[in-house]
Structures are given as C-alpha cells and as structure tokens.
C-alpha positions in Angstrom: 0.0 0.0 0.0 1.5 3.4 -1.0 1.8 6.3 1.4 -1.0 8.3 -0.4 -3.5 5.5 0.4 -2.3 5.3 4.0 -2.7 9.1 4.4 -6.2 9.0 2.8 -7.2 6.2 5.1 -5.8 8.0 8.2 -7.6 11.2 7.2 -10.9 9.3 6.8 -10.4 7.6 10.1 -9.7 10.9 11.8 -12.9 12.5 10.4 -14.9 9.5 11.6 -13.4 9.4 15.1 -15.8 11.9 16.7 -18.8 9.9 15.4 -17.2 6.7 16.5 -16.5 8.1 20.0 -20.1 9.4 20.3 -21.4 6.0 19.3 -19.3 4.4 21.9 -20.5 6.6 24.7 -22.9 4.7 26.8 -26.4 6.1 26.9 -28.2 6.4 30.2 -31.5 4.7 30.5 -34.7 6.5 31.5 -34.8 4.2 34.5 -31.2 5.3 35.5 -32.1 9.0 35.2 -35.2 8.4 37.3 -33.1 6.6 40.0 -30.6 9.5 39.9 -33.4 12.0 40.4 -35.0 10.2 43.3 -31.6 9.5 44.9 -30.4 13.2 44.6 -33.5 15.0 46.1 -32.3 14.9 49.7 -28.9 16.4 48.8 -30.6 18.9 46.4 -32.8 20.1 49.2 -29.8 20.3 51.5 -28.0 22.4 48.9 -31.0 24.8 48.7 -31.1 25.1 52.5 -27.4 25.8 52.7 -27.5 28.5 50.0 -30.8 30.1 50.9 -30.8 29.5 54.7 -31.6 33.0 56.0 -33.6 33.9 52.8 -36.2 31.2 53.4 -39.2 32.0 55.6 -39.4 30.3 58.9 -43.0 29.6 58.0 -42.2 28.5 54.5 -42.6 25.0 53.0 -39.1 23.8 53.7 -39.3 24.9 57.3 -42.7 23.3 57.8 -42.8 20.2 55.6 -39.4 19.9 53.9 -38.1 17.3 56.3 -41.1 15.0 55.6 -40.7 15.4 51.9 -37.0 14.6 52.1 -37.8 11.6 54.3 -40.0 10.1 51.5 -37.1 10.3 49.0 -34.5 9.2 51.6 -36.6 6.0 52.2 -36.1 5.1 48.6 -32.4 5.8 48.3 -31.2 2.3 49.1 -33.5 0.8 46.5 -32.6 3.1 43.7 -28.9 3.4 44.5 -27.7 0.5 42.1 -29.4 2.1 39.1 -28.5 5.6 40.2 -24.8 4.5 40.5 -24.9 2.9 37.1 -26.3 6.1 35.6 -23.8 8.3 37.4 -20.9 6.2 36.2 -22.1 6.6 32.7 -22.5 10.4 33.1 -18.9 10.6 34.5 -17.5 8.4 31.8 -19.1 10.4 29.1 -17.6 13.6 30.5 -14.2 12.2 31.5 -11.9 12.4 28.5 -9.0 11.9 30.9 -8.7 10.2 34.3 -10.3 6.9 33.4 -8.2 5.2 36.1 -9.9 7.4 38.8 -13.3 6.6 37.5 -12.6 2.9 37.5 -11.3 3.2 41.0 -14.5 4.9 42.1 -16.6 2.2 40.4 -14.7 -0.4 42.5 -15.1 1.4 45.8 -17.7 0.0 48.2 -21.1 1.8 48.1 -20.8 2.9 51.7 -17.7 4.9 50.7 -19.1 6.2 47.4 -22.5 7.4 48.5 -21.3 10.0 51.0 -19.0 11.4 48.3 -21.8 11.6 45.8 -24.1 13.2 48.3 -21.5 15.9 49.1 -20.7 16.4 45.4 -24.4 17.1 44.7 -24.6 19.7 47.5 -21.3 21.2 46.5 -22.4 21.5 42.8 -25.9 22.8 43.5 -25.4 25.4 46.2 -23.2 27.9 44.4 -25.4 27.7 41.3 -28.5 29.0 43.1 -29.1 32.7 42.8 -30.2 33.9 46.2 -32.9 36.1 44.5 -34.4 32.8 43.3 -34.6 31.1 46.6 -38.3 31.7 47.1 -39.0 30.4 43.6 -37.1 27.3 44.2 -38.8 26.7 47.5 -42.2 27.2 45.7 -41.2 24.7 43.0 -40.2 22.1 45.7 -43.6 22.8 47.4 -45.6 22.3 44.2 -43.7 19.1 43.4 -43.9 17.6 46.9 -47.3 15.9 46.6 -46.1 14.0 43.5 -45.1 10.4 44.4 -41.3 10.2 44.2 -41.4 7.3 41.7 -43.7 9.3 39.4 -41.5 12.4 39.8 -38.5 10.3 38.9 -40.2 8.8 35.9 -41.2 12.2 34.6 -37.7 13.4 35.0 -36.3 10.3 33.2 -38.5 11.1 30.2 -37.9 14.8 30.3 -34.1 14.8 30.6 -33.9 12.8 27.3 -35.6 15.7 25.6 -33.7 18.5 27.3 -30.1 18.2 26.2 -29.2 14.8 24.6 -25.6 15.9 24.1 -25.1 16.6 27.8 -27.1 13.6 29.0 -27.5 11.0 26.3 -30.6 9.1 27.3 -31.3 5.9 25.6 -34.5 6.0 23.5 -37.3 4.1 25.3 -38.6 1.1 23.5 -42.2 1.1 22.6 -44.2 -2.1 23.4 
C-alpha cells in the first residue's frame, strides 16, 4: 500500500473518530435517570437550604414540611442506588476524557464509601449555582412538586431529561411495546 493511500485512510479515520466516539458513549436509560433524580433529592434540598438559609421564611414549605418530603425520598435511596450509581458512572465516563483510572477506582469502591462522596458532590455543585434572589421560587417549586409520588416524579424526569439536552445527557430512547 502506498503512502498516499495510507494518508487517505488515516484522514478518513480521523474524520470519523468523533462519530465513533459518540457512538461508543454509553447512553443512560430513563430508569437510571429516574433513579438518579430520586436519589439526589435529599442532597438537592440540603443544597438549597445551605445556599438560601436565611432567605427562606421560617413559616415556608421547607421549614414546615421539607423534612417530611426529604424523608420520602431518603426512604427510597437504598432501593434506587444501584441504578443511580450505574447512571452516574455513565455520566462521569461520558464527561471524562481523561482520568479513566480514577473513574474505574470509584466504580470499584464499596457503596458505603461512594455514596457520601456523591451526596457531598451534589450539595457542592448545587449550592453555588443558586441565585439567592431565586430562593423563594425554588422553595415554591419544591412545594408544588412535593405531593407528587417520588417514583412518578423520577419517571417524569427520566423522560424529560432525554428531551432537554441529549448531548449533555445521552438518554437511551425508550422502546415502545
């Protein structure tokens, strides 16, 4: 094979590489997104409370009924954790162009070591992204969503996330029966 053919094949392979890489990225199932949503609610509420603390009313929803709502989701965390962990590992692997060894190490750690890290990461990521001027709106959103059964809320999020930004969160298309 001459060098021109080798160069042409190399160029063709390089142009296809992004498509091949995208095809190799594991998609996240709606069920995994649902599990991640259910699992993360207690940490998300903690992040809101940390960021908004003094800006929330002492007679507001989080002060009066927030703990009860969080308890409903916390009660489901052990059951959804295996699917949430599988989804999180896919999210991290899709975003990690480097550091594959670190991701593999986290995947091998026992759940009792990983879960507190994930919980802290959620709080750490959420808190600074909340604009204090929006605290009352976020509390209102939590209040409006609170009567919805956690499994139903998780399922809705599983479906909706696939529509929102498939490049950021590649959700596997659901199969129709």
